[in-house]
N, C-alpha and C positions, 0 to 999 in steps of 0.2 A: 504494500500500500504506500509506504514511504517512497519507494522507487518511482511511483507514478506522479508524485508531486514535483512542481517546479522549484527551483532554488528560491525564488521569490516567495512562494507559498510556505516553504519550510522556514524561512526567516520570519515571515509574518506570524506563523504558528509559534515559533520560539518566543517572540516578543509578547504574544498574547499570553502564553503560559507564564512568562516571567512577570508580566504586569498583574496577573491575578493575585499574586501574593502581596502586591502593593496597591490593591483596590483599583487597578486600571491606570495607575499613574507611575511615572518615573521621576519623582521629585528630585530636583537637583542634578539630574543627569541629562546633559545635552546630547541626545542621540544623534541628531542630524549632523552636528559638526564632528562627532566622534566615530561615525560609521566607517569612514575610509580606513581609519587606524584599526578598527575591530576586524574589518574584512581582510586587511593585509596581514594582520596577526594570524587569523584563521588560515589563510593561504600558506603562510610560512610554516605553521604547525603541520599542516597537511603535507607540504612538500618535503619537509625533513622526515616525517614519519613514513612517507611512501617511497623514499629513495634511500640508497645506501652510499652515495658519494656526492661530492659537491657539484660535479658537472651535471649529474642527473637533476639535482634540486634546482640549479640555475636554469637549466633547459626547461624544466616544468614551469617555472615562474616567468620565463622569458627574459631573464636578466643575463646579458652577455658579458658584462664587465664583472670580473671576479672580485675586484676591490669593492664595488658597490654591493655585491652579495655579502661580502664579509661585514660590511657596515650594517646591512639589514639584519643579519643574524645577531650581531652584537647589540643592536638597538632593542631587539625583542628577546634578549637573553633571559630575563626574569620569567617571561611567559614560557619559554622553552623548559626552564627548570621547574616551574610550577606545575605544568602539565606532564612533566617527567618524560618528555620526548627524547631528551639526551640519554636516558637510561635504556632506550631501545637498542637491541643488538646492531652493530655495524653503523653507529652514529658518531663514531669518534671524530669524523671530520667536523661536525658541528661543535663538539667540545673543544677541538683544537682551535677553531675560528674564534671562539669566545675567549679562550685563554691567550691566544696570540694577540688579539686586540688589547687585552688588559695589559700584557707585557709592554706593547708598543706605547700605550698611554703613560705607563709608569716611567719608561725611558725618556719620553718627551718632557714630562714634568720635572725630571731630575736635571735636565739640561738647562 
């Protein structure tokens, strides 16, 4: 049944279910301005969980520049940890990207 729903219908259903606990309101949460970030986060979580190397993940997301991909992974590092995507087998490339950027930032701040 879920397979027959469009992506838009699934998103609407998810928001409807989430809003029921809040009596139909999302007080203090600006959904309209935050939806691009929410969708990008979801796409990255999917790309890393569905692939086993950086090139596959980049290709799936349509990001050709590896440095840009590294920045994206680093930007969403907390979500990757929270949803335990990094704990999946063969996701060492994502762990490496997060640690690699952290080391670079420390080196830049020391200079």
